[in-house]
C-alpha positions in Angstrom: 44.5 101.3 -58.9 42.3 99.6 -56.6 40.3 101.4 -53.2 40.5 100.4 -50.1 38.7 102.3 -46.8 39.8 101.9 -43.1 39.6 103.8 -40.0 42.5 105.1 -38.5 43.8 108.1 -36.6 46.9 110.3 -36.4 49.3 110.5 -33.1 50.8 113.7 -31.7 53.3 112.7 -33.9 51.5 113.2 -37.0 51.6 109.5 -38.1 48.9 107.8 -39.0 47.5 104.5 -36.9 45.4 102.0 -38.4 42.5 100.4 -36.8 43.0 97.1 -38.2 46.1 96.1 -40.8 46.0 96.5 -44.3 45.5 92.8 -45.7 47.5 93.5 -48.7 51.2 92.8 -50.5 53.7 93.8 -48.4 55.9 96.7 -49.7 53.0 98.1 -52.1 53.2 101.8 -53.1 50.0 103.3 -52.0 47.9 106.6 -52.2 46.6 108.3 -49.2 44.0 110.7 -48.8 42.7 111.5 -45.7 39.1 112.8 -45.3 39.0 114.4 -41.5 36.0 114.9 -39.7 34.8 117.8 -38.0 35.2 117.9 -34.3 31.2 118.7 -33.9 29.9 116.4 -36.6 29.3 113.0 -36.6 29.0 111.1 -39.6 25.6 109.3 -39.6 27.8 106.6 -41.3 30.0 105.6 -38.3 27.2 103.8 -36.1 29.4 102.4 -33.7 29.6 99.0 -33.7 28.4 97.7 -30.4 25.2 100.1 -31.3 24.7 98.0 -34.2 25.5 94.6 -32.7 22.8 95.3 -29.8 20.3 96.2 -32.6 20.5 92.7 -34.3 20.3 91.0 -31.1 17.0 92.7 -29.7 15.8 91.9 -33.7 16.7 88.7 -33.5 15.3 88.1 -30.4 11.9 89.8 -31.9 11.6 87.1 -34.4 12.4 84.2 -31.9 9.7 85.9 -29.9 7.4 86.3 -33.1 7.3 89.7 -33.3 7.2 90.5 -36.8 5.3 92.5 -38.8 4.5 92.1 -42.4 6.8 93.7 -45.2 3.8 96.1 -46.4 3.1 97.3 -43.0 7.3 98.3 -43.4 7.1 100.1 -46.6 4.3 101.9 -45.4 5.6 103.3 -42.6 9.0 104.2 -44.9 7.2 105.7 -47.5 5.1 107.9 -44.9 8.4 109.2 -43.0 
């Protein structure tokens, strides 16, 4: 068996609606396991795509402007956190 992770939501009729179509062979049997998030708990791995894109754009602009730091300095900061 192969695992595929996708996001979606359950509508008012209890139907599962996926955010993206599955790229698998049609008429395949599947086993569905639902992980339902608590309403008041955000998953730290669910960073919005827009936020990630903005961060990457800022990072690329910094590199183009020569605003870089030695990797040793970055590792030092990580080790002290």
